[in-house]
C-alpha positions as CSV (number, residue, x, y, z in Angstrom):
1,X,0.3,0.0,0.3
2,X,2.9,2.8,0.7
3,X,6.3,3.1,-0.9
4,X,9.4,1.6,0.6
5,X,10.4,4.3,3.9
6,X,13.5,3.7,5.4
7,X,13.1,4.4,8.8
8,X,16.2,4.0,11.0
9,X,15.3,5.5,14.6
10,X,17.2,4.2,18.0
11,X,14.1,4.4,20.3
12,X,13.4,1.7,22.9
13,X,10.4,0.2,22.3
14,X,6.9,1.0,23.5
15,X,5.3,-2.6,25.4
16,X,2.0,-3.4,24.0
17,X,-0.7,-2.8,25.7
18,X,-2.2,-3.9,28.4
19,X,-5.0,-6.4,27.3
20,X,-3.9,-6.9,23.7
21,X,-5.2,-10.2,22.4
22,X,-3.4,-12.3,20.2
23,X,-4.7,-15.5,18.0
24,X,-2.5,-18.0,16.8
25,X,-0.8,-18.7,20.1
26,X,-1.2,-19.1,23.9
27,X,2.2,-18.0,24.8
28,X,2.2,-14.0,27.0
29,X,3.8,-11.7,24.4
30,X,5.1,-9.2,25.8
31,X,8.2,-7.4,24.9
32,X,9.9,-7.9,28.3
33,X,9.6,-11.4,27.8
34,X,11.4,-11.7,24.2
35,X,14.1,-9.4,26.0
36,X,17.3,-11.2,24.5
37,X,16.0,-11.8,21.2
38,X,15.5,-10.4,17.9
39,X,11.8,-9.0,17.4
40,X,10.6,-8.9,14.0
41,X,7.3,-6.8,13.8
42,X,4.5,-7.0,10.9
43,X,2.6,-4.5,11.3
44,X,-1.1,-5.3,8.1
45,X,-4.3,-5.9,7.3
46,X,-5.6,-8.9,5.7
47,X,-7.7,-6.7,2.7
48,X,-3.9,-5.3,1.9
49,X,-1.9,-7.2,-1.4
50,X,1.3,-6.1,0.3
51,X,1.1,-7.3,3.2
52,X,-0.3,-10.8,1.3
53,X,2.9,-10.6,-0.9
54,X,5.0,-10.6,2.8
55,X,3.7,-13.4,4.6
56,X,5.9,-16.1,2.2
57,X,8.9,-13.7,2.9
58,X,7.9,-14.4,7.1
59,X,7.9,-17.9,6.5
60,X,10.6,-18.5,4.4
61,X,12.4,-16.2,7.6
62,X,10.7,-18.6,10.2
63,X,12.1,-21.3,8.6
64,X,16.4,-19.8,8.4
65,X,15.9,-18.6,11.4
66,X,13.9,-21.7,13.4
67,X,17.0,-22.5,16.3
68,X,18.1,-18.8,17.0
69,X,16.3,-16.0,18.5
70,X,14.8,-14.5,16.4
71,X,10.7,-14.0,16.8
72,X,8.2,-12.7,14.4
73,X,5.3,-10.7,15.8
74,X,2.4,-10.2,13.4
75,X,0.8,-7.0,14.3
76,X,-3.0,-6.7,12.5
77,X,-3.9,-3.3,12.9
78,X,-7.1,-3.1,10.4
79,X,-7.9,-0.3,6.9
80,X,-12.1,-1.8,7.2
81,X,-14.5,-2.0,9.9
82,X,-14.5,-5.9,9.0
83,X,-11.4,-5.8,9.6
84,X,-11.8,-5.4,13.7
85,X,-13.4,-8.4,13.9
86,X,-11.8,-11.9,15.9
87,X,-12.8,-14.5,13.2
88,X,-12.2,-12.9,10.4
89,X,-8.7,-12.0,10.8
90,X,-8.4,-15.9,12.5
91,X,-10.0,-16.8,8.8
92,X,-7.1,-14.3,7.3
93,X,-4.5,-16.6,9.5
94,X,-5.4,-19.4,8.4
95,X,-6.3,-18.2,4.9
96,X,-2.7,-17.2,4.4
97,X,-1.2,-20.5,6.4
98,X,0.2,-17.3,8.5
99,X,2.2,-19.8,11.8
100,X,3.5,-16.9,14.3
101,X,1.6,-15.1,17.2
102,X,-0.4,-11.9,15.7
103,X,-2.0,-9.7,17.5
104,X,-5.3,-8.1,17.7
105,X,-4.7,-4.2,17.3
106,X,-7.8,-3.4,16.5
107,X,-8.3,0.6,18.3
108,X,-4.5,1.3,16.2
109,X,-2.8,1.3,19.4
110,X,0.4,-0.3,19.2
111,X,0.0,1.2,15.4
112,X,-0.4,4.5,16.8
113,X,2.7,4.2,19.8
114,X,5.6,2.7,17.3
115,X,4.4,5.9,14.3
116,X,3.4,3.4,12.0
117,X,1.8,4.8,8.8
118,X,1.2,2.9,5.9
119,X,0.4,-0.7,5.4
120,X,2.7,-2.9,5.3
121,X,5.2,-1.9,8.1
122,X,8.0,-3.8,9.1
123,X,10.5,-3.2,12.8
124,X,13.0,-4.7,13.9
125,X,13.3,-4.1,17.6
126,X,16.7,-5.4,19.4
127,X,17.9,-8.0,22.3
128,X,17.8,-4.1,24.4
129,X,14.9,-3.9,23.8
130,X,15.3,-0.7,22.1
131,X,14.2,0.3,17.8
132,X,16.6,-0.5,15.3
133,X,14.7,-0.4,11.8
134,X,11.5,0.8,10.7
135,X,10.9,0.2,7.0
136,X,7.4,1.1,5.0
137,X,6.1,-1.1,2.3
138,X,7.5,-4.6,1.0
139,X,10.4,-5.8,1.7
140,X,12.8,-9.4,-0.1
141,X,13.5,-12.4,2.2
142,X,17.5,-11.3,1.4
143,X,16.9,-7.8,2.4
144,X,15.1,-8.9,5.7
145,X,17.8,-11.6,6.2
146,X,20.6,-9.3,6.1
147,X,19.2,-6.5,8.3
148,X,18.5,-9.0,11.1
149,X,21.8,-10.7,10.8
150,X,23.3,-7.6,11.7
151,X,21.4,-6.9,14.5
152,X,22.1,-10.5,15.8
153,X,26.3,-9.4,15.0
154,X,25.6,-6.2,16.6
155,X,24.5,-7.6,19.9
156,X,26.3,-10.8,19.8
157,X,29.5,-9.6,20.2
158,X,28.2,-7.7,23.7
159,X,27.2,-11.0,24.2
160,X,23.2,-9.2,25.1
161,X,21.7,-12.4,22.2
162,X,20.0,-14.6,24.3
163,X,21.3,-18.2,23.7
164,X,17.7,-19.9,23.3
165,X,14.1,-18.7,22.1
166,X,11.2,-18.8,23.8
167,X,8.8,-22.2,23.0
168,X,5.9,-20.4,21.4
169,X,3.5,-22.9,20.1
170,X,1.5,-21.9,17.6
171,X,-1.6,-23.0,15.7
172,X,-1.6,-25.1,12.4
173,X,-3.3,-23.5,9.5
174,X,-6.7,-25.4,9.6
175,X,-7.3,-28.3,6.5
176,X,-10.5,-28.7,4.7
177,X,-11.8,-32.1,3.0
178,X,-14.0,-30.8,-0.5
179,X,-13.1,-27.0,-1.2
180,X,-10.6,-24.8,1.0
181,X,-11.3,-21.3,0.5
182,X,-12.3,-21.3,-3.1
183,X,-11.9,-18.1,-4.9
184,X,-13.5,-17.4,-7.7
185,X,-16.3,-19.5,-10.9
186,X,-16.8,-19.4,-14.2
187,X,-19.5,-21.4,-16.8
188,X,-18.9,-23.4,-19.9
189,X,-21.0,-21.8,-22.7
190,X,-23.8,-24.4,-22.2
191,X,-24.0,-23.9,-18.6
192,X,-23.9,-27.1,-17.3
193,X,-20.5,-27.3,-16.2
194,X,-18.2,-24.5,-13.9
195,X,-14.3,-24.1,-13.1
196,X,-14.3,-23.2,-9.7
197,X,-10.8,-21.7,-8.2
198,X,-10.2,-24.1,-5.1
199,X,-7.8,-21.8,-3.7
200,X,-6.0,-23.3,-1.0
201,X,-6.4,-26.8,-2.1
202,X,-4.3,-25.6,-5.1
203,X,-6.1,-26.5,-8.0
204,X,-9.3,-26.1,-10.5
205,X,-12.4,-28.4,-10.6
206,X,-14.5,-29.0,-12.8
207,X,-18.4,-30.0,-11.6
208,X,-21.4,-30.2,-12.7
209,X,-24.0,-27.5,-12.5
210,X,-26.3,-28.8,-11.2
211,X,-25.1,-31.4,-8.3
212,X,-21.4,-30.6,-8.0
213,X,-20.3,-33.6,-8.3
214,X,-16.5,-32.4,-9.0
215,X,-15.8,-34.2,-12.9
216,X,-12.2,-33.1,-13.3
217,X,-9.3,-32.3,-10.9
218,X,-6.7,-30.0,-11.9
219,X,-3.3,-29.2,-9.8
220,X,-2.3,-31.0,-6.9
221,X,-2.4,-30.5,-3.2
222,X,0.9,-28.6,-2.8
223,X,1.8,-24.7,-5.1
224,X,4.6,-24.9,-6.9
225,X,4.0,-24.0,-11.1
226,X,4.5,-27.0,-14.0
227,X,2.7,-27.2,-16.8
228,X,1.6,-30.3,-18.3
229,X,-0.9,-32.8,-17.8
230,X,-3.8,-32.4,-15.3
231,X,-2.5,-34.7,-13.1
232,X,1.5,-33.2,-13.6
233,X,0.4,-29.4,-13.5
234,X,0.1,-27.5,-10.7
235,X,-0.5,-24.1,-9.2
236,X,-0.2,-21.5,-6.2
237,X,-3.8,-20.3,-4.7
238,X,-4.8,-19.3,-7.9
239,X,-7.7,-17.3,-8.4
240,X,-9.9,-15.6,-11.1
241,X,-11.1,-18.4,-14.1
242,X,-13.0,-18.1,-17.1
243,X,-14.3,-20.4,-18.8
244,X,-14.0,-19.2,-22.8
245,X,-14.6,-22.1,-25.5
246,X,-13.2,-25.4,-24.6
247,X,-10.0,-24.1,-22.7
248,X,-10.0,-22.2,-19.4
249,X,-7.8,-18.9,-18.6
250,X,-6.3,-18.6,-15.4
251,X,-5.2,-16.0,-13.0
252,X,-3.1,-18.2,-11.3
253,X,-2.2,-15.1,-8.5
254,X,0.3,-17.1,-6.1
255,X,2.5,-17.9,-9.4
256,X,2.5,-14.5,-10.7
257,X,0.7,-16.4,-13.7
258,X,-1.3,-16.7,-16.1
259,X,-2.7,-20.2,-17.2
260,X,-4.0,-22.1,-19.9
261,X,-6.2,-24.9,-19.1
262,X,-7.1,-26.6,-22.5
263,X,-10.3,-29.5,-22.1
264,X,-9.4,-31.1,-25.3
265,X,-5.8,-31.5,-24.2
266,X,-6.1,-32.7,-20.8
267,X,-3.1,-29.9,-20.7
268,X,-1.9,-27.0,-18.5
269,X,0.6,-24.3,-20.3
270,X,1.7,-21.1,-18.5
271,X,0.8,-18.4,-21.6
272,X,2.5,-15.0,-19.0
273,X,4.7,-14.5,-16.1
274,X,7.6,-15.6,-15.1
275,X,6.9,-17.3,-12.0
276,X,8.1,-14.7,-9.5
277,X,6.4,-10.9,-8.7
278,X,6.7,-8.0,-11.6
279,X,7.3,-4.6,-10.9
280,X,5.2,-1.2,-13.2
281,X,5.6,-1.8,-17.0
282,X,5.4,1.0,-19.7
283,X,2.2,1.9,-21.3
284,X,1.8,1.8,-24.8
285,X,4.6,-1.1,-25.6
286,X,3.7,-4.9,-26.1
287,X,6.1,-7.2,-24.2
288,X,6.6,-10.8,-24.9
289,X,4.4,-12.4,-22.5
290,X,5.9,-15.7,-20.9
291,X,9.5,-13.2,-19.8
292,X,7.0,-10.6,-18.7
293,X,6.8,-10.8,-15.2
294,X,2.8,-10.2,-13.9
295,X,1.8,-9.1,-9.8
296,X,-0.6,-11.7,-8.2
297,X,-3.5,-11.4,-11.3
298,X,-6.7,-11.7,-9.7
299,X,-9.2,-12.3,-12.4
300,X,-9.4,-12.5,-16.1
301,X,-12.0,-11.3,-19.0
302,X,-11.8,-12.2,-22.1
303,X,-12.3,-9.6,-25.5
304,X,-12.1,-11.0,-29.0
305,X,-8.5,-11.9,-28.9
306,X,-7.3,-10.3,-25.6
307,X,-8.0,-11.5,-22.5
308,X,-8.0,-9.1,-19.7
309,X,-6.4,-9.4,-16.4
310,X,-7.0,-7.4,-13.5
311,X,-3.7,-7.2,-12.4
312,X,-3.9,-6.3,-8.0
313,X,-0.9,-6.0,-6.7
314,X,-0.1,-3.1,-9.4
315,X,-3.3,-1.4,-9.1
316,X,-4.2,-1.9,-13.4
317,X,-5.8,-3.4,-15.7
318,X,-3.7,-5.8,-17.9
319,X,-4.0,-7.5,-21.2
320,X,-2.3,-10.1,-22.7
321,X,-3.3,-10.7,-26.9
322,X,-3.7,-13.9,-28.4
323,X,-2.3,-13.9,-31.0
324,X,0.7,-12.4,-30.3
325,X,1.5,-13.5,-27.1
326,X,2.3,-10.2,-26.2
327,X,1.0,-8.5,-23.1
328,X,0.5,-4.9,-21.9
329,X,-0.6,-2.1,-19.5
330,X,-4.2,-1.7,-20.7
331,X,-6.1,1.0,-18.3
332,X,-4.3,1.9,-15.1
333,X,-1.1,4.5,-13.8
334,X,-0.6,2.7,-10.6
335,X,-1.0,4.8,-8.8
336,X,-3.4,3.5,-5.7
337,X,-6.3,5.6,-5.4
338,X,-10.0,6.7,-7.4
339,X,-9.8,8.3,-11.1
340,X,-11.6,8.3,-13.8
341,X,-10.2,9.7,-17.4
342,X,-8.6,8.2,-19.9
343,X,-7.1,4.7,-19.5
344,X,-3.4,6.2,-18.4
345,X,-3.9,8.6,-16.7
346,X,-7.1,6.2,-14.9
347,X,-6.2,5.1,-10.7
348,X,-6.9,1.7,-9.8
349,X,-6.6,0.6,-6.3
350,X,-6.2,-3.6,-5.8
351,X,-8.8,-4.5,-9.3
352,X,-10.1,-7.4,-7.9
353,X,-12.8,-9.0,-10.2
354,X,-13.7,-8.4,-13.6
355,X,-16.4,-8.8,-16.1
356,X,-17.4,-8.2,-19.6
357,X,-20.7,-7.0,-21.0
358,X,-20.9,-5.9,-24.5
359,X,-17.9,-3.0,-24.6
360,X,-18.2,-2.0,-20.7
361,X,-15.8,-3.9,-18.7
362,X,-16.8,-3.8,-15.5
363,X,-14.6,-3.8,-12.6
364,X,-15.1,-4.5,-8.7
365,X,-12.0,-1.6,-7.6
366,X,-11.9,-3.6,-3.6
367,X,-9.0,-1.0,-2.1
368,X,-11.7,2.0,-3.2
369,X,-15.0,0.3,-1.5
370,X,-16.2,0.7,-5.2
371,X,-17.7,-0.5,-9.0
372,X,-16.0,0.6,-12.1
373,X,-16.5,0.7,-15.5
374,X,-14.3,0.7,-18.6
375,X,-15.7,1.5,-21.9
376,X,-13.2,0.0,-25.1
377,X,-14.6,2.0,-27.1
378,X,-14.3,4.7,-25.6
379,X,-11.1,4.4,-24.3
380,X,-12.4,5.5,-20.4
381,X,-13.0,4.9,-17.3
382,X,-16.0,6.1,-15.3
383,X,-17.1,4.9,-11.2
384,X,-20.7,3.8,-11.4
385,X,-20.8,3.3,-7.4
386,X,-17.9,3.5,-5.1
387,X,-15.9,6.6,-3.4
388,X,-12.8,6.4,-2.4
389,X,-9.3,4.7,0.0
390,X,-11.1,5.3,2.6
391,X,-15.2,5.4,1.8
392,X,-16.9,2.1,2.8
393,X,-20.2,1.2,4.6
394,X,-22.7,-1.1,3.2
395,X,-26.6,0.8,2.3
396,X,-28.1,-0.1,-0.8
397,X,-30.5,3.1,-2.7
398,X,-29.3,5.5,-5.4
399,X,-25.7,4.9,-5.6
400,X,-24.3,8.1,-4.8
401,X,-25.7,6.6,-1.3
402,X,-24.5,3.2,-2.5
403,X,-21.9,1.7,0.0
404,X,-19.8,-1.3,-0.6
405,X,-16.8,-2.9,1.1
406,X,-14.4,-4.5,0.3
407,X,-16.1,-6.0,-3.2
408,X,-14.0,-9.0,-5.0
409,X,-16.7,-10.4,-7.4
410,X,-18.9,-9.4,-10.1
411,X,-21.5,-10.9,-13.3
412,X,-23.6,-9.4,-14.5
413,X,-27.5,-9.3,-16.4
414,X,-28.9,-7.6,-18.7
415,X,-28.8,-3.9,-16.8
416,X,-28.2,-5.3,-14.0
417,X,-24.4,-6.1,-12.0
418,X,-24.4,-8.5,-9.7
419,X,-21.5,-7.6,-7.0
420,X,-20.2,-9.7,-4.1
421,X,-19.6,-7.5,-0.8
422,X,-17.0,-9.2,0.1
423,X,-16.7,-7.6,3.7
424,X,-20.3,-7.2,4.0
425,X,-21.0,-10.7,3.1
426,X,-23.5,-10.2,1.3
427,X,-24.6,-9.5,-2.4
428,X,-25.5,-6.4,-4.2
429,X,-27.3,-5.4,-7.0
430,X,-27.1,-2.2,-9.3
431,X,-29.4,-1.6,-12.1
432,X,-27.4,0.5,-14.3
433,X,-30.1,1.9,-16.1
434,X,-32.3,3.1,-13.4
435,X,-28.9,3.9,-11.1
436,X,-30.9,1.7,-7.7
437,X,-29.0,-1.1,-5.7
438,X,-30.2,-3.4,-4.2
439,X,-29.6,-6.2,-1.3
440,X,-30.4,-9.7,-2.7
441,X,-28.2,-11.2,-0.2
442,X,-27.3,-9.0,3.2
443,X,-25.5,-10.3,6.2
444,X,-26.5,-8.2,8.2
445,X,-29.9,-6.5,7.2
446,X,-33.7,-8.2,6.1
447,X,-32.4,-10.4,2.9
448,X,-34.8,-11.6,0.2
449,X,-34.1,-14.8,-0.2
450,X,-36.5,-16.3,2.5
451,X,-34.9,-17.3,5.8
452,X,-36.7,-19.5,7.7
453,X,-38.3,-21.4,4.7
454,X,-37.8,-25.6,4.9
455,X,-36.1,-25.3,1.9
456,X,-34.1,-22.0,2.0
457,X,-30.0,-22.8,3.3
458,X,-30.3,-20.2,6.4
459,X,-26.5,-20.1,6.8
460,X,-25.7,-16.8,6.0
461,X,-22.2,-15.9,3.8
462,X,-19.2,-15.3,5.0
463,X,-17.0,-12.7,2.7
464,X,-18.3,-14.6,-0.5
465,X,-15.6,-13.3,-3.2
466,X,-17.6,-14.0,-6.3
467,X,-21.1,-14.4,-8.1
468,X,-22.4,-15.4,-11.4
469,X,-25.3,-16.0,-13.5
470,X,-26.6,-19.2,-14.9
471,X,-29.6,-19.6,-16.1
472,X,-31.9,-18.5,-13.4
473,X,-29.3,-19.3,-11.0
474,X,-27.6,-16.6,-9.3
475,X,-24.5,-18.8,-8.4
476,X,-22.1,-17.5,-5.4
477,X,-18.6,-18.6,-4.3
478,X,-18.8,-18.8,-0.4
479,X,-15.1,-18.4,0.4
480,X,-14.4,-18.6,3.6
481,X,-17.2,-21.4,4.2
482,X,-15.6,-22.8,1.7
483,X,-19.6,-23.9,-0.3
484,X,-20.6,-23.0,-3.3
485,X,-24.4,-21.2,-2.7
486,X,-26.7,-21.2,-5.6
487,X,-29.8,-18.7,-5.6
488,X,-32.8,-19.5,-7.4
489,X,-34.0,-16.0,-8.7
490,X,-37.5,-17.2,-9.2
491,X,-38.2,-17.9,-5.9
492,X,-35.0,-16.7,-3.5
493,X,-34.3,-19.6,-2.7
494,X,-31.1,-20.0,-0.9
495,X,-28.9,-23.6,-1.4
496,X,-25.6,-24.9,-0.7
497,X,-24.4,-27.1,-4.1
498,X,-22.7,-30.4,-2.8
499,X,-19.5,-30.2,-4.6
500,X,-17.4,-33.3,-4.1
């Protein structure tokens, strides 16, 4: 969320406030109890793409220093209201496989005490309790390892480093049998089947739309980046999927890659990306796709001979040419904001959902809690609903009054846009013709689904990541419930699809 700014300030680190709630451990965490150790603080919030990028960095550091007095502590200082709820943070910790203690800094007291102003921020505290380093922005494993080693070497000479690290037992990520944090879905041309990204199982499944029976499972349970047949291939926390003719295109988020599944040949190949996190590229230039690094692609949509990619990590929309096998920036300056206008000058903030409707590309712009629209013909970006990075809520009605909270998925049918209003655990509809939004399923208000009806599934949604229309039904990827739900648009009955 911020450019890296190094801040080398030598002062005593403030103790964690009394009553700070910690998850993922029963250890009584305090800086006093950790004297003699090098303590690394990760200030994060689980909506933040740059914070997500640091998860594997800290995981690698934990492995490297597993027998040394180096302790990683997460400080979850929330941006969105939804991120203040302990149950939601627990799900995020499980989803991203975080295995160190995490403080619930709901009122931002630790954030303010350490003078933090951006997500993510890394703070290193020496064994005597002094702040040795503070920086905002992403950091590599090599950079962080060098900083930690410098602190260890500095204090080892004075005999101030502990010989032993405390035994801090943490919880292991939970395993789920059928689906694990499923991300997005896409239907076959005739609607009889769907592709679903079973994200934490690192696979794509093909299932029957009516019964949910799994027909094909593509990719293994372990993350990886390998092409080949369905059994040999591997993915890493894939998100967006697009069923296009006899192929399924995949935003392979954890691998920073665009993949293609050929359903006829039963093979997977990589179209774009190097497997490493990429950076901004020049606007207006076509780059060789297989040699260009992507950055957390989150969704995909097709238009003629192009695949549009929601490049969440760079706050842009990119475009892959199926004909020329090149990739380029289609829209977005790379600044994280909400600014309409021409394609190059417009700003997005972590775009996470795409849907093509005629010549318009609709975008779920998550960090601005907005729905944006790109006119491909006029090469212009406009905002349908939403106001900015810190303007969010839960309201429906006129579009000027509509409030969302970190929406991730969307689709449209006719003049209606359906939105997975993720952090409100809701589904909303926007009628672009009348300029009115409505609740389809609400997390905390009266729902159009007839809850209480014996044929209606009364389990509420939990951070749904996607919504898609198929015939007279609305399919919902109910991510934190690890389910696919189906809502009849005729009688408003909500049921759980038995995927397996």
